[in-house]
N, CA, C and O of each residue as an XYZ file, in Angstrom:
292
protein
N      12.855     -9.326    -16.570
C      12.740     -9.073    -15.163
C      11.501     -8.200    -14.920
O      11.257     -7.247    -15.659
N      10.731     -8.526    -13.893
C       9.562     -7.740    -13.531
C       9.906     -6.772    -12.417
O      10.614     -7.113    -11.470
N       9.397     -5.569    -12.546
C       9.598     -4.562    -11.518
C       8.232     -3.988    -11.156
O       7.715     -3.118    -11.856
N       7.659     -4.466    -10.080
C       6.365     -3.973     -9.622
C       6.520     -3.275     -8.290
O       7.220     -3.750     -7.397
N       5.860     -2.148     -8.172
C       5.858     -1.433     -6.899
C       4.582     -1.784     -6.140
O       3.587     -2.177     -6.748
N       4.607     -1.648     -4.846
C       3.433     -1.958     -4.043
C       2.289     -0.983     -4.305
O       1.170     -1.204     -3.843
N       2.558      0.092     -5.041
C       1.506      1.049     -5.407
C       0.809      0.649     -6.706
O      -0.139      1.315     -7.122
N       1.262     -0.429     -7.354
C       0.681     -0.891     -8.615
C      -0.117     -2.180     -8.442
O      -1.217     -2.319     -8.975
N       0.444     -3.106     -7.700
C      -0.197     -4.404     -7.512
C       0.283     -4.982     -6.194
O       1.482     -5.019     -5.917
N      -0.665     -5.434     -5.385
C      -0.332     -6.065     -4.119
C      -1.216     -7.286     -3.971
O      -2.428     -7.160     -3.795
N      -0.617     -8.474     -4.040
C      -1.422     -9.696     -4.055
C      -2.270     -9.706     -5.308
O      -1.743     -9.621     -6.417
N      -3.572     -9.810     -5.143
C      -4.490     -9.761     -6.280
C      -5.160     -8.404     -6.430
O      -6.120     -8.264     -7.188
N      -4.666     -7.415     -5.720
C      -5.271     -6.082     -5.754
C      -4.513     -5.167     -6.701
O      -3.326     -4.903     -6.510
N      -5.211     -4.686     -7.725
C      -4.643     -3.723     -8.666
C      -5.005     -2.322     -8.173
O      -6.122     -2.096     -7.709
N      -4.074     -1.395     -8.272
C      -4.321     -0.015     -7.867
C      -4.399      0.883     -9.089
O      -3.652      0.707    -10.052
N      -5.313      1.850     -9.041
C      -5.387      2.903    -10.055
C      -5.243      4.229     -9.320
O      -5.503      4.316     -8.120
N      -4.831      5.254    -10.045
C      -4.587      6.557     -9.408
C      -5.439      7.646    -10.050
O      -5.735      7.620    -11.244
N      -5.820      8.599     -9.210
C      -6.614      9.747     -9.633
C      -6.218     10.905     -8.716
O      -5.960     10.690     -7.532
N      -6.168     12.124     -9.245
C      -5.784     13.227     -8.353
C      -6.944     13.614     -7.432
O      -8.092     13.237     -7.666
N      -6.626     14.359     -6.400
C      -7.618     14.653     -5.360
C      -8.792     15.492     -5.872
O      -9.922     15.295     -5.424
N      -8.549     16.420     -6.800
C      -9.639     17.244     -7.333
C     -10.635     16.378     -8.108
O     -11.846     16.535     -7.947
N     -10.145     15.483     -8.932
C     -11.015     14.590     -9.704
C     -11.753     13.642     -8.769
O     -12.947     13.402     -8.945
N     -11.061     13.107     -7.788
C     -11.692     12.191     -6.830
C     -12.840     12.897     -6.109
O     -13.919     12.326     -5.947
N     -12.609     14.136     -5.677
C     -13.669     14.914     -5.003
C     -14.866     15.117     -5.924
O     -16.010     14.923     -5.514
N     -14.600     15.512     -7.180
C     -15.681     15.744     -8.149
C     -16.514     14.489     -8.377
O     -17.730     14.567     -8.553
N     -15.860     13.337     -8.372
C     -16.539     12.066     -8.645
C     -17.073     11.397     -7.386
O     -17.771     10.387     -7.470
N     -16.749     11.952     -6.213
C     -17.238     11.385     -4.967
C     -16.456     10.182     -4.468
O     -16.985      9.368     -3.711
N     -15.193     10.063     -4.888
C     -14.345      8.946     -4.469
C     -13.413      9.355     -3.340
O     -13.092     10.533     -3.179
N     -12.986      8.374     -2.564
C     -12.007      8.588     -1.502
C     -10.835      7.635     -1.695
O     -10.961      6.598     -2.346
N      -9.700      8.001     -1.122
C      -8.504      7.163     -1.189
C      -8.793      5.782     -0.608
O      -9.498      5.658      0.394
N      -8.253      4.763     -1.231
C      -8.347      3.354     -0.818
C      -9.731      2.753     -1.039
O     -10.018      1.662     -0.545
N     -10.588      3.451     -1.774
C     -11.928      2.949     -2.067
C     -11.883      1.919     -3.193
O     -11.160      2.114     -4.170
N     -12.646      0.822     -3.077
C     -12.720     -0.122     -4.193
C     -13.491      0.502     -5.353
O     -14.519      1.147     -5.147
N     -12.990      0.308     -6.569
C     -13.623      0.842     -7.779
C     -13.629     -0.247     -8.849
O     -12.993     -1.289     -8.695
N     -14.353      0.009     -9.929
C     -14.345     -0.884    -11.090
C     -13.942     -0.060    -12.306
O     -14.484      1.022    -12.531
N     -13.016     -0.555    -13.072
C     -12.558      0.092    -14.293
C     -13.204     -0.664    -15.450
O     -13.083     -1.886    -15.542
N     -13.887      0.060    -16.327
C     -14.576     -0.626    -17.422
C     -14.234     -0.007    -18.768
O     -13.989      1.194    -18.886
N     -14.224     -0.867    -19.776
C     -13.998     -0.453    -21.164
C     -14.393     -1.614    -22.063
O     -14.176     -2.774    -21.714
N     -14.954     -1.315    -23.184
C     -15.282     -2.350    -24.157
C     -16.223     -3.425    -23.621
O     -16.155     -4.577    -24.048
N     -17.093     -3.059    -22.696
C     -18.046     -4.020    -22.158
C     -17.482     -4.938    -21.079
O     -18.186     -5.824    -20.597
N     -16.245     -4.742    -20.700
C     -15.595     -5.538    -19.648
C     -15.267     -4.643    -18.468
O     -15.125     -3.431    -18.632
N     -15.143     -5.223    -17.278
C     -14.805     -4.439    -16.088
C     -13.862     -5.250    -15.201
O     -13.933     -6.478    -15.151
N     -12.980     -4.537    -14.504
C     -12.065     -5.167    -13.564
C     -12.109     -4.405    -12.242
O     -12.285     -3.187    -12.232
N     -11.948     -5.122    -11.122
C     -11.914     -4.438     -9.829
C     -10.536     -3.843     -9.575
O      -9.528     -4.359    -10.056
N     -10.504     -2.769     -8.825
C      -9.243     -2.127     -8.456
C      -9.466     -1.346     -7.167
O     -10.596     -1.206     -6.701
N      -8.394     -0.847     -6.607
C      -8.465      0.039     -5.453
C      -7.921      1.394     -5.875
O      -6.847      1.485     -6.468
N      -8.665      2.437     -5.566
C      -8.269      3.794     -5.938
C      -7.238      4.338     -4.960
O      -7.395      4.223     -3.745
N      -6.193      4.926     -5.500
C      -5.204      5.661     -4.696
C      -5.221      7.099     -5.177
O      -5.005      7.359     -6.361
N      -5.473      8.025     -4.283
C      -5.462      9.453     -4.635
C      -4.013      9.918     -4.649
O      -3.283      9.766     -3.670
N      -3.614     10.488     -5.783
C      -2.221     10.899     -5.996
C      -2.225     12.127     -6.892
O      -2.653     12.046     -8.043
N      -1.759     13.254     -6.390
C      -1.829     14.494     -7.151
C      -0.802     14.606     -8.273
O      -0.719     15.646     -8.925
N      -0.029     13.569     -8.507
C       0.870     13.542     -9.653
C       0.153     13.160    -10.944
O       0.764     13.147    -12.013
N      -1.138     12.851    -10.852
C      -1.950     12.504    -12.022
C      -2.719     13.748    -12.449
O      -3.241     14.477    -11.606
N      -2.791     13.991    -13.748
C      -3.488     15.152    -14.283
C      -4.980     15.093    -13.961
O      -5.565     14.011    -13.915
N      -5.590     16.249    -13.741
C      -7.022     16.335    -13.454
C      -7.826     15.696    -14.587
O      -7.547     15.915    -15.766
N      -8.824     14.905    -14.209
C      -9.697     14.264    -15.194
C      -9.173     12.949    -15.735
O      -9.784     12.363    -16.629
N      -8.049     12.473    -15.210
C      -7.402     11.256    -15.726
C      -7.400     10.173    -14.653
O      -7.220     10.460    -13.470
N      -7.601      8.919    -15.079
C      -7.396      7.763    -14.209
C      -6.156      7.049    -14.734
O      -6.126      6.620    -15.888
N      -5.137      6.922    -13.897
C      -3.888      6.270    -14.306
C      -3.955      4.788    -13.930
O      -4.207      4.436    -12.778
N      -3.724      3.934    -14.920
C      -3.774      2.490    -14.738
C      -2.446      1.910    -15.205
O      -1.970      2.240    -16.291
N      -1.859      1.063    -14.402
C      -0.601      0.418    -14.760
C      -0.822     -0.527    -15.941
O      -1.808     -1.263    -15.974
N       0.078     -0.507    -16.889
C       0.026     -1.428    -18.024
C       1.329     -2.215    -18.074
O       2.393     -1.665    -17.792
N       1.260     -3.475    -18.424
C       2.457     -4.289    -18.563
C       2.862     -5.024    -17.307
O       3.592     -6.013    -17.381
N       2.409     -4.568    -16.158
C       2.703     -5.208    -14.870
C       4.149     -5.607    -14.703
O       4.455     -6.742    -14.337
N       5.038     -4.669    -14.973
C       6.436     -4.863    -14.667
C       7.272     -5.472    -15.771
O       8.488     -5.584    -15.620
N       6.658     -5.874    -16.886
C       7.464     -6.427    -17.981
C       8.281     -5.311    -18.606
O       7.736     -4.300    -19.051
N       9.581     -5.502    -18.634
C      10.478     -4.461    -19.145
C      11.245     -4.897    -20.382
O      12.029     -4.121    -20.928
N      11.032     -6.123    -20.829
C      11.696     -6.614    -22.035
C      10.637     -7.278    -22.912
O       9.566     -7.648    -22.431
N      10.940     -7.423    -24.186
C       9.992     -8.085    -25.079
C      10.019     -9.574    -24.792
O      11.069    -10.214    -24.828
N       8.857    -10.104    -24.510
C       8.703    -11.536    -24.321
C       7.262    -11.893    -24.686
O       6.530    -11.047    -25.200
N       6.860    -13.093    -24.436
C       5.528    -13.535    -24.794
C       4.408    -12.818    -24.077
O       3.244    -12.961    -24.451
N       4.742    -12.037    -23.035
C       3.722    -11.356    -22.265
C       3.757     -9.842    -22.424
O       2.900     -9.151    -21.872
N       4.718     -9.313    -23.158
C       4.842     -7.851    -23.298
C       4.053     -7.349    -24.476
O       4.042     -6.148    -24.745
């Protein structure tokens, strides 16, 4: 069973979270489009400012709601 919240994925829009202090330091605002990159690849996302994330961290959803072992977990 998949359990996705509207704060993780809405349609084709993936959300990432960053706290307000980090967002200010980096010049980002809530609901701003961003690109997440690693290993030479990048994906688009929308930033959500959320102070439940530790300073200096970008929180990205992994697994997209998969809660049991299957071919996609």
